[in-house]
C-alpha positions, -999 to +999 in steps of 0.1 A: -712-706-299-691-709-331-691-671-335-683-664-298-654-689-298-642-674-331-642-639-317-622-650-287-598-669-310-593-638-331-584-619-299-558-645-292-545-642-327-542-605-323-519-611-293-498-635-313-494-611-342-486-583-317-457-605-305-441-600-339-431-565-330-437-562-292-406-581-282-402-601-250-385-584-221-351-599-217-360-632-232-372-645-199-394-672-214-384-707-219-347-713-211-327-727-240-294-744-245-271-715-249-245-719-276-245-751-295-217-762-319-225-788-345-198-801-368-169-778-380-167-741-373-146-729-402-170-714-427-175-677-431-165-646-450-129-636-452-129-601-439-112-581-412-125-589-377-138-561-354-120-557-321-147-574-300-145-606-322-107-606-325-102-604-288-094-635-267-115-649-238-091-633-214-107-599-223-141-611-210-136-594-177-136-560-194-169-566-212-194-541-198-224-555-180-259-550-196-285-530-177-308-559-169-283-586-161-298-591-126-329-605-142-311-635-156-290-645-126-308-678-122-319-688-157-301-702-187-296-684-220-326-688-243-317-699-279-284-710-294-258-704-321-254-735-342-233-744-372-240-773-396-216-801-405-199-778-431-193-751-406-221-728-419-241-707-394-276-722-390-303-695-396-332-706-374-356-694-347-331-706-321-306-680-333-333-653-332-342-662-296-305-660-287-304-624-301-337-615-285-324-628-251-294-604-251-313-575-268-338-577-239-310-571-214-301-537-229-335-520-225-328-495-253-306-488-283-281-467-263-262-499-252-256-512-287-218-514-285-220-531-251-244-556-266-220-565-294-192-569-270-213-591-247-224-614-275-189-617-288-177-626-254-204-652-249-196-668-283-158-668-276-163-685-243-181-713-260-156-718-288-175-703-317-151-694-345-143-658-352-159-659-387-192-672-373-191-646-345-187-619-372-217-633-392-238-633-360-229-597-352-237-586-387-271-603-385-276-585-351-271-551-368-297-560-394-320-574-369-319-543-347-327-522-378-357-544-385-370-542-350-367-504-351-385-502-384-413-526-373-422-505-342-443-482-364-466-511-370-472-517-333-497-488-331-520-504-356-548-521-338-577-539-356-599-569-351-604-571-389-588-602-404-580-584-437-562-556-418-542-582-399-533-599-432-520-566-445-499-560-414-484-595-418-476-588-454-459-556-445-439-574-418-428-601-442-416-574-467-399-555-439-380-586-427-367-595-461-357-559-468-336-556-436-325-593-430-324-607-465-345-637-477-324-664-460-323-649-425-359-637-427-371-672-437-350-689-411-361-666-383-398-661-392-408-685-421-425-712-401-442-687-379-455-666-408-469-697-425-487-708-393-502-674-387-515-672-423-533-705-418-547-691-385-560-661-404-575-685-430-594-702-401-608-669-389-620-660-424-639-694-425-653-689-390-665-654-400-681-664-433-718-665-426-725-678-461-712-712-452-734-740-438-722-758-407-710-788-428-692-765-453-675-747-425-663-779-409-650-792-442-631-759-449-616-759-414-605-795-417-587-787-449-568-758-432-560-780-402-543-805-425-517-779-434-510-769-398-482-786-378-496-811-353-485-790-322-505-760-336-536-781-341-534-795-305-528-761-290-557-746-309-580-775-298-570-770-262-576-733-264-610-737-280-619-763-254-610-739-226-630-710-242-660-733-249-661-746-213-657-711-199-686-699-219-707-729-209-699-723-172-709-686-174-742-696-191-749-723-165-744-698-136-766-672-153-793-699-154-788-707-117-767-739-119-752-752-086-714-752-080-716-790-081-730-789-116-702-764-126-676-787-110-689-817-130-685-798-163-650-787-154-640-821-143-650-836-177-632-808-196-601-802-175-595-831-150-593-829-112-562-808-107-572-779-130-608-781-116-594-778-080-573-747-090-604-731-107-624-738-075-598-720-054-598-691-078-636-689-076-634-689-038-607-661-038-628-641-062-659-645-040-640-635-009-626-604-026-660-593-039-674-598-004-646-576+011-652-550-016-689-550-008-683-545+029-657-518+022-682-500-001-709-502+027-685-486+053-672-460+028-707-449+021-712-442+058-681-421+058-692-403+026-726-395+042-713-385+076-717-348+084-692-324+100-661-338+081-639-317+060-627-331+026-593-338+042-608-356+072-631-376+049-602-387+028-582-396+058-611-418+071-613-436+038-575-442+037-577-456+073-606-479+062-585-492+033-556-500+056-579-518+080-597-539+054-569-546+029-537-560+041-513-556+012-502-525-007-513-543-039-548-547-026-550-511-014-539-498-048-564-521-064-593-508-043-582-472-049-583-479-086-618-494-083-629-463-064-616-440-091-633-461-118-666-466-099-662-504-104-678-530-082-646-551-080-659-580-101 
């Protein structure tokens, strides 16, 4: 069980690491607080200001829209631009999320100038000083360069912990090269440290030379270095994986649905158990419909006197009769092409 859970956890870790370079689409995750001003807003470098920063809020109407604006009509901006009590820009993950949010609205690099103008307008509207605006836009340019450079790593896929470690090391170097040490640490430092500890856990789980007691001790030492929220999240994930594996094994051994329900109740509570039961019912209904569809399709396939065009038309008509939505019909068509049983 330890190794099966460890393999699943490594898959989850792969998804987390992939998130370093496969960026969210439009920042449509957790909504944030927009622009936040803390203390004075006077610090910054004394340089000439570009036009989009030097403009006033009255110029906001002329700012070009971004291609994916319609996707955020009913959600708040994720992330924020903050300054400390001395007026210095705070370099933190919230600023990174703010940039990601608006980068996600462009869709590609063609709209770089529109993106700069949009960010400047958003910051002007919230009273961010011109010098801080300039610093944010300079970081934006560096951040876009980093994102472009990091895309080459997205094609590298491996379940090997050492390969993942090498990719993380390359990303760390790439970030500091493009962003500088201060911005890179503020944007990614905590995340990098957490992922390194997660990789350490995977090495321990994969080390077959360790006894059960030695493994538990080593894992406990790693967990002491993790932030509490990471420990709790990992424990919940492992509990879900463990329960799912247990349910699968119980069903293979002929356990009743009441026995499965009792295990889920103990692990998840009544609400989640009820949702899982509904999902089980929906899955069973779908598989039953697929089985009946396959039976009737086999009769069409075996029928004599039909041309290929007539046979295909009969199959299409069968799909329309048995599957109500276009999504279901596309799904059954894909299963037909794959020769799948719909499970």
